[in-house]
N, C-alpha and C positions, 0 to 999 in steps of 0.2 A: 811257636806258630799255632794258630787255631786249628780246629778239626777240619776234616776233608768234606768237600761238597761235591755231589755227583749231579751232572747235567748231561743233556744230550748234545748241546752245542754251546761252545764258548766263543763269543764274538769279541774280537779286540778292535776297539775303535767306535766312538760315538758320533761319527759324522753321518752324512745322509746314507751312505752305503751300508754301514754297520747297523744303523737304526732301522733301515728298510729291511735288511735281512733278518734282524731280530724279530721284527713285527711279523713278517711272512712266516718264519719258522714257528713262532709262538702260536699263530693262528692255525697252524697245522697240528697242534697238540704236542709239540716238542717242548722239552724243558730247556729253557734258554737262559744264559747269563751273559750280559753285555758289560764290559768294563771299558771305561774311558778315563785317561789320565788327567784330563782337564774337565771343562764343562762340555755338555753336548753342543756340537757345532762350533766349538771354540777355535777351530783352525779353518781349513779350506771351505767348509760348508757354510760358513757365515761370511765368507769373503768373495762371494760370486758377484756377477753382474745382476743377479736377482731376476733372471728371466727363465720362463719355461718356453723353450723355443726349439725349432727344428735345427737351427744352425745354418742359416742361409749361405754363409760363406763356405761351409764344408762341401757344398756342391762343387765348388771350384777345384777341390782336391779329390773328387770322385767318391766321396763318402755317402753314397746313395742309400746303403742299408741303414747306416746310423741316422741319416736325416729322415728317412721314412719312419723308422721306429720312434724317433723323437717327436715327429709330427702326430703320430697316432697317440702317443702318450700325452702330448699337449692337450688334446681334446678330452682325453680320459681324466687327467688330473684336474682339469677345469670343472668337471662334474663331481669329483671326489673331495675337493677342498675349495668350494667357491668363495669361502670367506678369506682365505689367504692367497688365492690365485684369481686373477681377473684379466680380461682382454686388454690389450694395449695396441694402438695403431702406431706404426713406424713410418716415418718419412725418410726416404732415401734420396737426398739431393744428388743431382747428376751434373757436376761441373764438367766442362769439356776437358779432354785429355786423359781421362782415367779409363775404367772399363767401358767398352763400347755399349751403346744402347741395346743392340741386339742380344748381347750376352746377359745383360740385366733382365731384359724381358723374358728370355728363355729360362733363366734361373728362377724368376718369380712364377712363371707358368708351372715349372716343376714343383716349386714350393707349394703352390696352391693345390696341386693334384696328387702328389706322391702319398700323402697320408690320409686320403679320404676325408678332407676337411668338410665339416658339417655346420659347426656353430659360429665360426669366425668369418667375417667378411673377407673377400678375396682382394687381390692386388689390382692396381690400376695406375696409369700415368697421371701426373698432376702438373698444372701450370702454376708455378710458385710465385709468379708475378700477380696472380689473381686470387689464389687460395690463401685464406688467413694463416695457414700453417707456414707460409713463406715469409710472413711479416718479420720474424726475428732473424732471418738469414741475411747474409751479405747480398746486396742487390745484384751482384754479378751472377748469382745462381738463379736461373730462371725456370728450370724444369726438374722434375724428379718423379718418384714413384712412391706409392703408399701400399703397405701390406700389414698383416696382422701377426702378432705373437702374444704372449702372456707374461704378466708380472707375477713374481712369487715372493713372499716373505720367507727367505731361504732358511734362516735359523729356526723359525717357527715350524717349518715343514719337518725339520729334523726332530724337534721336540715332540710334535704331534705323532710322529711315527713311534718314538720311544714311549709316549703315553699309551698309545694303543697296544704296543707290545706288552707293556706292564699290565694293562687290564686284561690281557689274554694269557697272563701267567708268567711272563718273562721277568727276570730280576735285572734292574738297571742300576749299575753302580758307577757313579761319577767320582772324580778325584780318586780313582783307583787305577794303579799302574800294573800292567802285565809285566812281571819280572822275568819269567822264564818258563819253559816247559820241556819235558822229556818224554820219550815214548816208553811205555811200560805195557807189554802185552798188546792188547787190542785197543788201548786208550792212551790219551795224553794225561800226564800229571803236571799241572801248571801251578805256579805260585803267583798270587796277586797281592798287592800291597795297598792298604788304605793310606792315602797320603795325608789324611788329617791327623792320624795318631800313630802311623808307622806300623800298625799291626799287619801281619801277613796271614794269608789263608791258602790252603791247598784246594785245588779244583781238579776233579777228574772228569774228562769228557772224551768220547770217541772221535768227536769232530771239533776242529779248531778253525775258526774263520778269521783270517788276517785281513781286516778292513781298516788298517791303521793309516790309510791315506799317505801323506808324505813320509811316514815312518814305516811303510810296508817293507822296505828293504832292510831297515834296522831290525825289525822283528825277525825277519828271516835269518839275517847274518849274526846279529848280536844276541837276541833273546832266545833263538832256537838253535844257535850254534852251527849254522850252515854257511860256511865261508863262500860257497858257490851259489848261494841264493840270489835270485834275480833282484835287480834294483830298478826302480822306476826312473824315468827321465823327468826331473823336476823342472817345472817352468813357473816363474813368478808372474802373477797377474795383479796389477795395482789399479786403484781407483781414487779419484779425488771428488770431493763434494765442494761445490761453489755456490754462491748466491744465484738464484734462479736466472737463467739466460733467456727464457722465452715464455710467452703466454700459451695457455692451452694444455691439454692433457696428453698430447701426442709426444712420442719419443722420436729421436733421430738416429740413423745409422750413417756414419760418416766414413767415406773412403779416403784413404791416404795414398800419396804417391808410392809408398813402399808396399802397396797392396794389402796392408793391414786395415782393419776397420776399428772404429771407436764408437761407442754408444753415448748419447746424451739423453738422459731420462729424467722426467720430473721426479722429485724426491722429497718426501716429507713436507710437502706444501710449499716451503719457501726456498727450496734448493734444487740444484741439478746434479745428478750423479753422472760422472764422466769416466769411462773406462772401456776396455782394459788394455794393459800392456801384455807382452809375451816375451819374457826375458829368461834365459837359462839361469838356473839357480843351483848352487852347490853348497850353500851354508846351512846352518841349523834352521829347520822349518819353524821352530818355536821363536826365532828371532827375526822373522821376515818383516820388512818394512819398505815402504816406497823410498826411492832414492831421487836425487835431484834431477837426473836425466829423465826419469819416468815422468815426474811432475811437469817438467818443461815440455816433454813430448805431448802429453795430454792437453796442456794449456795451449800449445801452438796449434794442435788439431782443431779444437773448438774455436779458436780465434780465427782460423782460416775460413770457417763456415758461418759464424754468427756475427751480427752487428756488434754485440757486446763482447769486447775483447777480454781475455782472461790472462792473468799473470800468476805466478806461484804465490804471490802475496794474497791472492783472493781465496785460496784454499782454506776452508773452515774445518775440514776433517779429511782424513785419508785412511785407506786400509789396503792391506795386501794379503794375498793367499798364495799357497804353493800347490800347484796341480801335480798330482802323482801320475803322470801319463805313461802309457806303455811305450817303451823305447823301440820305435820302428825304424830308427836310423835316419830319419828325415834330417836334412841339413839345417832347416830353418825351424826355430821354435814354434812359429805360427802354423807350420805345416804338419806338426806332429799330430798323429791321430788322436781324436777325443773319444774314439770308441773304447769299449772296455774289454779287458781280457781276464778270464777266470782260469786260474792255474790250480789244478788239483793234483796233490801228491798223496799216494797211498792206495791200498787195495782192500778188498773186502776182508775183514778179520784183522786189519791193521789200523793204527791211528791215521786219521785223514786230515789233511791240511788243505784249505782253500784260501788262496791269496787273490786279492782284488787289485788289478792295475787299471788305471784310467777311469773312464766314465764321466758323465755329466749329470747335473742335478735333475734335468728333465727325464732322464731314463732310469732313475734310481729304482722305481718299482719294477720295471722289466728286468733290470740287473738282478734284483733280489729273486725274482721268479726264476731266472736262468740259473742263479746260484743254487737254489733248492732243487732244480732239475738236475744239476750236476751232482748234487749230494744224494739224490734219491736212492741210488744203489746201496748207500751206506747207512740209510736211516733204519730205525728199528721196525718201522711199519710203513706201508704205502701211504702217500699223502697226495693231496690235490691242490692246485693253485686256487686262490680265493680273493686276492686283493684287487682284481680288476673292477669289481663292482662294490667294494666296501668303502664307504666314506671315511675319511680321517676324522678324529674327534672334533666336533663342532661343525663338520661339513655337511651334516644332514639337514640342509635348509630346504624348505618346501619348494619344489620346482627349481632348485639350484638358484633361486632368485634372491640375490643379496639385497637389492634395493627394497624389495617387499619386506624382507626380514628386518632391515634397518627401520623402515617406516613403522612396523609393528612394535619394535622395541621403543621407539620414541613415543608412540601412543601409550604404551603401558608404563613407561618411565619418563613422564614429561618433565621431571625435575633434573634429568641428565642434560647438561649442556650439549648442543648438537655435535661439536667436534669430539667430545669425549664419547658420546654414544657411537659415533662412527668408528672411532679408533677401537673401542672395546668390541664392537660387532665384528670388525675386520680381524682382530686378533683371536677372538674366542668363539665366534660363530654362535651356534645354538647352546654352547656351554657358558655364555656370558651370565646366565642366571645363577650360576654357581658362585659368581663373584658378587652379584647384586642382591642375592637372596636375603630377604628380611629388611633391606634398606628402603626407606620411604623418602629420603632426601640425601644430599651429599654428605651431611654429617654422619649418616648411618654407615658410611663406608670407611670411617675411621680417620686416622691421621692423614693429612695431605702432605705428601713429600714434594709437591711442586709439579708443574707441567701436566696436571691431571692424573698423576700417579697417587693412588690411595693405598692405605694400609690393607684394605680388603683384597686388592689386586696383588699386592706383594705377598701376602699370606698365601693366596692361591698359587702364585708362582713358586713359592717355597715348598708348599705341601704337595702340589700336583705336578710341577714341572722342573723339579730339581734345581731351582735357583738357589745359589749359596753366596752370592756376592753382588755388589752394586753393578759391576760390569755385566754379570749374567742378565740382570734386569734391563739396564740402560742401553746396552749395545747388541744384545742377541735376541732376547725375547721381545724387545721393542727397540726403537731407535730414539727413545726419549732423551738420550744423552745430548741430542742436538737442541732440545727444547727446555730442559729443566733449569732452574736458577742455581746459582752458586750455593753450595752447601748440601745439595740433594745427595750427591755421591757419598759424602761423609755420613749423612744421616742413615742412608741405606746400609752402609758398612757397619754402623753401630747396631742397627736392627738385626743384621745377620749374626753379628758377634754375640748379641744377647740370645738369639735363637740357638746358636751352637752351645752356649753355656747352659741353657735350659735343657737341651737334649742330653748333655753329659750328666747333668744332675739327675735327670730322669733315669738314665741308664744305670748310674750308681745306686739309685733307689731300688730299681728292679733287681739288681744283683743282690742287694741286701735282703730283699724278700725271699 
């Protein structure tokens, strides 16, 4: 085993909560190490419905505190990351026989006012027989409502938090497994394992943050040896991608007879994202996948509302995630609270453990702030919250105006095809120049992997965003897997294999010196 490393905080888990806590802690001057057994956002945090939203349906379950906090965060995050988060209008069709109109109007009124909405337009009723947004719907649906929420590139949100944490001094180690930890005096002695070469390292830290998502219970019971450790209530959420069902940039929120809701959202230009399900899950989170019943449920839901009918054969891609919800004993998986619970074990002068249960991507920043507040009595020095006004990497666009930023990029780089310019601006914001620097034409960006993916971008993702495989690039840091030609995946894997070989040769050379 390699020598010991001392840090102030060891974070287990590279999802949105772990990355958010690592960023907040590093920005307070703490020495932070984050370990993730896979890629950043490789589990639940890249399998969301990709919305920054208050959770309109949570009002029905009385989750007013959560909805208010989420609505406040929605507007805040829109300012902090305007490249990867943007407004989205939702149409709520209202067929007869479901929730009464008065209930929907009351819910939307609360939704408009609970969070101090400033930047997003409010809700209103709409005649779907006259409004263009009703054109793709079944003719029997004649009325509805429109309201606002936001879209987010979820996996990129995680990566940007990790990038900012690293730039503030944190060490981010992906493909690194947390093996175990034991208490020694006033600190933890943990063992971590590099899954690339099997080497192990010892880490000493007074504070351990268990942000392992669906594995939070496994960390408590198996890795920390606490047989009475709490376990989350695991709920599977699945999504399908189908050819585009409707024209326009609006999304739809669809009510079902079972009182659940399903979203239909424009996705990657040519597709529609449909989800999500809420199914109790007891198997291995690493093996989660959509099943036949979930596919049929989502297909039947959208077919009930849209003129274009969907069958399972129309699905071009699907994904599933496992939500590690706090077990509040609700009988229905859809009714389980999405609020987060921060569980602290330990006292001053003892090793401290903070475990994260629940949460949603919209409230990650506030969750991290609350986590540091809980840990404040155990920190080596007083700290102050800071993330509420600090843009994420690439998010410092003048006036938070993405369209103006894109226009300027196209003027300064007229050789960039318009779709590529937009995609790069959306993904990297003000940091796009770090990819385009020195190039005066497309050839200057190096090898073309297909679908607009160039060698310059892949090198940036490898060197700055911890990408180590084709899937890291095609399905998390982008969704180019839906667009690239056959052979791109294999070419990327060869690229990363060559990079790994070069790194090993360099390491051996350094050791020889």
